[in-house]
C-alpha positions, 0 to 999 in steps of 0.5 A, spaced: 292 136 257 299 134 254 305 135 250 309 131 245 314 132 240 313 135 234 316 130 230 313 124 233 306 126 231 303 122 225 297 127 224 292 121 226 287 122 232 290 119 238 287 118 245 291 116 252 286 115 258 282 122 259 286 126 253 284 126 246 288 129 241 287 131 233 292 134 229 290 140 225 296 142 221 303 141 221 309 143 217 317 144 218 318 146 225 311 147 228 305 143 229 298 145 231 293 140 234 286 140 238 287 137 245 281 135 249 281 133 256 275 129 260 279 129 267 275 132 273 276 133 280 276 125 282 282 124 277 289 125 280 294 130 276 300 127 273 307 130 271 308 131 264 314 134 260 314 139 254 318 136 249 317 142 244 315 149 246 308 150 247 303 155 246 296 153 248 290 157 247 284 155 252 277 155 248 273 151 253 273 149 260 278 151 265 283 147 269 289 148 273 296 148 270 303 148 274 310 148 272 317 151 274 314 158 272 309 158 277 301 156 278 295 159 274 288 157 273 287 157 265 280 159 262 277 160 255 281 166 252 288 165 256 294 161 254 298 156 257 306 157 256 311 151 256 318 152 255 321 146 252 324 141 257 320 143 263 315 139 267 308 140 268 302 138 271 294 140 269 288 138 274 281 139 274 280 141 282 273 144 281 270 142 274 271 137 268 274 137 262 277 142 257 279 143 250 285 147 247 288 149 241 295 147 242 301 150 238 308 146 238 314 149 236 321 145 235 326 149 239 330 151 233 324 154 230 322 158 236 329 161 237 329 164 230 322 167 231 324 169 239 331 172 236 327 178 233 320 178 236 323 178 244 330 180 242 333 174 244 334 167 241 335 164 248 328 167 251 324 163 255 317 164 258 318 167 265 310 165 267 306 159 266 300 163 262 298 169 259 291 172 261 285 173 255 286 179 251 284 182 245 290 181 241 290 174 242 283 172 240 283 173 232 289 167 231 285 162 235 278 163 231 283 163 225 286 156 227 279 153 228 277 155 221 284 153 218 282 146 221 276 145 216 277 150 210 284 153 209 291 150 206 298 149 209 300 156 207 295 159 212 297 155 217 304 156 217 303 163 217 298 162 223 303 158 227 308 164 226 303 169 228 301 166 234 309 165 236 310 172 234 304 175 238 305 171 244 313 173 245 312 180 243 306 181 249 310 177 254 317 180 253 315 187 252 320 188 246 318 192 240 322 189 234 326 193 230 325 194 223 332 193 218 332 196 212 330 192 206 336 191 201 336 190 193 337 183 194 331 182 198 327 186 194 330 181 188 328 175 192 321 177 193 320 179 186 322 172 184 317 169 189 312 173 186 313 170 179 314 163 182 307 164 185 304 166 178 307 161 174 304 155 179 298 158 182 294 152 180 299 147 184 300 146 191 304 151 194 307 152 202 311 157 206 317 152 206 317 152 198 317 159 197 322 160 202 327 156 198 325 159 192 327 166 196 333 162 199 331 165 206 329 162 212 322 161 213 321 166 218 325 171 215 322 170 208 315 171 211 317 178 215 320 180 208 315 178 204 310 182 208 314 188 208 315 189 201 308 186 198 304 189 204 300 182 205 302 175 207 304 170 201 297 166 203 293 173 202 297 174 196 
């Protein structure tokens, strides 16, 4: 599988050699895509570079992944972890083909999430993969559902949820919960009224965050705490 910049993907089906990619959803600072690799034991691995922060869930097949953070065998349910700028290789020494759901994050957006979820905006993945675990299974199912049925708000929330869950799992940090301010409550109240007035129109997370005069990540966290559900669920 490969990695490409979030900002240089037009959403079209692409194919390069034995790799085919399809954009599932995208937004400001993030991209979700399906990556299908048809390589086998006879194909030589070649070095690539992560142009964005990559968190890729393997849904079919298996392959070997090597980066500066180590080597790993990736299999269904496990997660490939890639730091921006890191070089890597993927190979199929013992089997052919795999399919992944890849989440890509621009560094500035990932840093904002990491500052809270991992305790540092400079956090880098210390290992090449996360093994399969129950807490990470549901987001992958949701990604495949979004590819067919859901809208941009749900996809935006999913991308953030995946990054948060992986960061908390890898770092072992328990995020602190700051007290809610009167200003935050007033801003979320404004957003709730905006959603009611515009319920029949397309609404995305970036637009709602702009109404609240917050960054997208801070808005989502604050909305969940005050309302008890995400904007999409609301």
